[in-house]
N, C-alpha and C positions, 0 to 999 in steps of 0.2 A: 430392572438396571442398579447400572453399580453407581452412588456418592462416591466424592472427593475424585483428586487425580487417580488416574489411570496412568500406569506404563506401559510398554508392549510387553514387559515380562510378564505383567496379569497375563498373556494371554498363552493358553495351555500349547506347551512346546515350543513356545519362543526360549532359548535361554540367552546368555550376556552374549554369545557369537554372532545369531540370526538377529539380537536386537542391532546389537553396534551396524550390519551390515544393511539391513532397514534403513537404518538413523544416514546411514553414509550417503545412502539412497535417496532421502524424501522423504520417509516416512517415519516421520519424527513422533506421533499420533496413534493413539489405537484407532479416532476417527479416521486418520488419511487411509489406517488397513483397508474398515468396514467400506469404504470410497472407493477400495481399488478395484482395477479389475486381476483374475488371477492369475491370466498368464501374464501381467506387469509385473505382479510380484512374484510369481515361480523366477522368470530370470532373473530379478533384482535381486531376491533372499538366494539365490542358487539352489532353491529346492522344489520338488514339483507340485503340478501344478492342482492333484488331488489332498496335497496338507496345505498349499495356497489357500484353496475354496474352505476347507477346515477352519483356517486362521480369519479365513474374511467373515463365515458365519459367525464363530466363535466374538471375533468384534461388533458386529450387529449386534449382538446378544446384547452385551456391555455395555455399547451406549446409545443412545436416545437420540436417532437420525432425523425424528421429529414426523411428524402425518398428519394430515391434511390437518388443514384453520380457514376457518368463513372467512370472505371475505369482511366480516366486519372485526372481527380478531386482530384483522392485520393491520384495517383503516385504525383499531386504537393502537396498535406500534408504530403507528405510522406520526400518532402526536406526538410518540416518542422522541420524534427527531429533530435537534436544535442546527442551526445554520451559524459556520464559521466565516469570518466576514475578514477579506482581505483588505476593509476600509478604502479602496475603490471605489466611488460609487457607480461607475460606469461593471465595469467589473463583478459589484456582488448585484450588479441589475439583469447583466448576462447570465449568473447563474442563479438565479430566481432566490438571490437575498444570500446566496453566500458557498461554502463546501459543505456539503449535508453528511451528518453522522450519520452510521450503517451503509456508508456506501463507498468505490475506491473511488477517488477521481486521478485519471492523468493529465501528465503534461508531457507531452512530446514537440522538439522542435531542435533546430540544429543551433552547435551548438556558440553560445554567444545569447541567445532566445530570450534569454530568463530564467531560465526552469528552476536552476537552485535559487537564484533571486527569490522568486516567489514562495517554494521551500524556506530557504529562513526567515521569511516574514508571519509565515502562517507559525512556525514554531516560536514566535516571540506574541503573537498577535492572538493562537486559542489561549496563553496567561491572560488577558484581560479579564475583564467581570465580564457576562453577557450584552448588558446594555449596551456596552462599549463596541463589541460587534466580538468577542472571544469566549471560550468557554471555563474557565474562572481551571482550568487543568494542565497537564505538562503534558510535553511530548517523547518521542523513542522515536530514535532520528537513524535509522542503516543505512551508513554511509558508505558506500562499495568503490567508487571514483575517487576519495580524498577531498570531497567539495566541501566541507564543513569548516565553516570558519568563526570562529568564535568573536573573529576582532568585527564582523559581518552584524553578528546579531547583538555585538556593543552598538555599534552605528544604528541600528535601527529602533534601539529599545530608546537610543536619545532622540532619535528619529519620530517617536510620538510624540514628545514633547510633553510628556504627561509626568507634574509636578511629584517629585521622589521616587521617580523611577530608578531603580539599582540595577543596571546590567546584568551586576553578578551575582542578584538574585532569580532574574531571568534564566540566567548561562547554567546554575543549580536545576530548577527546572527542565533542561533539556538531556536526557540521557541517550550520549551520545555511541553507536557502538561500529567500529571496521569490519565489514565482509572483507575475505580472504579471496572466498572460490562461491561458486553457485550454490556449495554442500554446505557452505557454512550459513550462509547468505538467509538457505532454509532456516539450519539449525536456532539461528539470529532471530528467528519470525515468534521459534518456541520458545526460547528465552525471552523476548517482547511479551509473549502471554503470561510469563511468571514473575515476572517483573510488573506489570498491568496490575495482576491478580494483589500482589503482592500490597498494592497501592492504590485500590478499589474504596478503599475506607478511611483514606487521608482526605487534607483538606487540598489536596489537587492529586486528583485521580487521571490517568490516562488516556486525552482524550485524543491525541495528535500520533499517527503512526505513518511516521513519514519511510521510503525506500528511492534512495536517492543514488542510482541509479538502479533501477527495477531490471533492466535488460543483458546489462555491460559484460557479468560475467558469463551467463548464459550464452553470447553472442560468440565472447572471446573464447569459449571453450566446446560449443557445439556448431563447428567452422563449416562442416564439409556437409553437403547436400544428405548425406549415408546417414549425420548423426542428429536431421531433423525432427524425426518422432519423437527422439529419446528429450531431446533437447524442449520439444513441444509439451510435451507429457507431462516434466519434470517443472517449468511456467505453470504448467494449469495447475499441478496440485500443488504449487504457490500461491498462488492468486487466490485459490479457493480458500486455506489457512488464513492468508488474509483476513479475508473476508468474512470469515468466522470469528475473528479477532476484534473486530468494526464492531459485529453485530454484539458479542457480549458486553464487548463497552461503551456504547453508545459514542464512540468514538469514530472522528475520518479518516481514512486512507489515504496519502497521499503520494505519487510512484510520479519518477518521471522517467522517459522514455526517450532512448535515442530514435534517431531518423537516417529512410538511407534512400538514395536515391532511385528514381525508379527509371533506367532507361527507354523505356515502352511508350512512355508520356513526350507527346509534342507539344501540348497545348499545357497550358494552366500550368499548375506545379508539380514538378514529378517528386517531391520528398513524401515518404509512406513512414509510419513506426514501425520500429522490431517488432517481432513477437507475431506478425498475422492475426488471423482469425482468432489464436484462443486468450489475445490480450484486451481485442477490439471487444472478444463478445462477454468477458471480466469487466472491466472496467466501464462504473456506472456512468461514468461521466468524460468523455475525450475530449482536452480542448488542446490545441495545435496554433504553439507560439512562432512568432516570426519577427524579425526585425523590420521597422520600416524606416526612413527617412526622419531626420532629425533629431536621430539618438530616440522614436518610439519605440514600444514595440505594442506590439497586433495579437490579441489572444484570438482565437476563432471558435468555440462549443461546436467541433463536429458530433458527436453522441449525446443524444441523454432520454431519458425512457420518458421525459412530460416536457422538455422547452423548447421554444423553440430554438435551431442554428442561427447563430448569429454573431459579432466581434465588437468587439471592445478595444479601446485605447488605454495603455499606458506607460509609466516614463519608469526608467526605475533610476534610481539617486542615490547619493551614497545617504542620503535616511529612511533608503528603502525603496517600495515602490509607492508611484505616488499619481493622481492623476496628470493627465498632462494637461 
């Protein structure tokens, strides 16, 4: 196994032109080649299937994809998991103490349901010491819909009511990047990996990766039914890259997702998240947000590997998200 950062050009037969085609299609790391299917890779890079197979074989030899671990090894690894608290007791109780590191938490709901509000709040909270619900780290914020507002961060920092808390210092520890297309968004995850590696030994390592919103560009660019398979493949690759990123950095991944209305539903709530089973199966925790009476928001834990379904109410105020 080779140590140090690997580039696509390290693979035999991959020159600058092929590498560029691969990156444009979302294959930005040697690991993503190692886990690709030969057919998908051949179509993307416009190469023969036998060449694609050789490329995948070479990539698998270069990287350590990880073999079997004992249950005890996994148990020891789980001891490293930390919880990032929302500081709303009801919401933290719903999440079993907060948002887990080494996991993807997905927030989905209609416009105005509070998704971006929670995301902004967590970008603030992650910087707090662990005894105050934070992870004493910094945040990387991939913004796809121009939703990041530094003024909102300022209000939330002041809303913490912590003596001498400087909003400018908090803003300094949030690294924001605008993603203009789905391919650009996927490249941003690669850039986030590099930034996190640079900051790993600093006094503010990256402990939170945010994508707001995960699916907006994919939804806009792959609109027809004929493009659905391609969209889902890219989304799947994107989420797995994000998973590896939070695993390596013992960080929280927090993504927002849009919803669409399912006209086939006659009873109950017809809204369902974009991205289908790919997003549903890859996200560790899924939280459905909706508006309620009197300015309240309701968070429903829809999916979790170890927590029961349930609901918690919260308010969105100028000072941030608070208990009702």
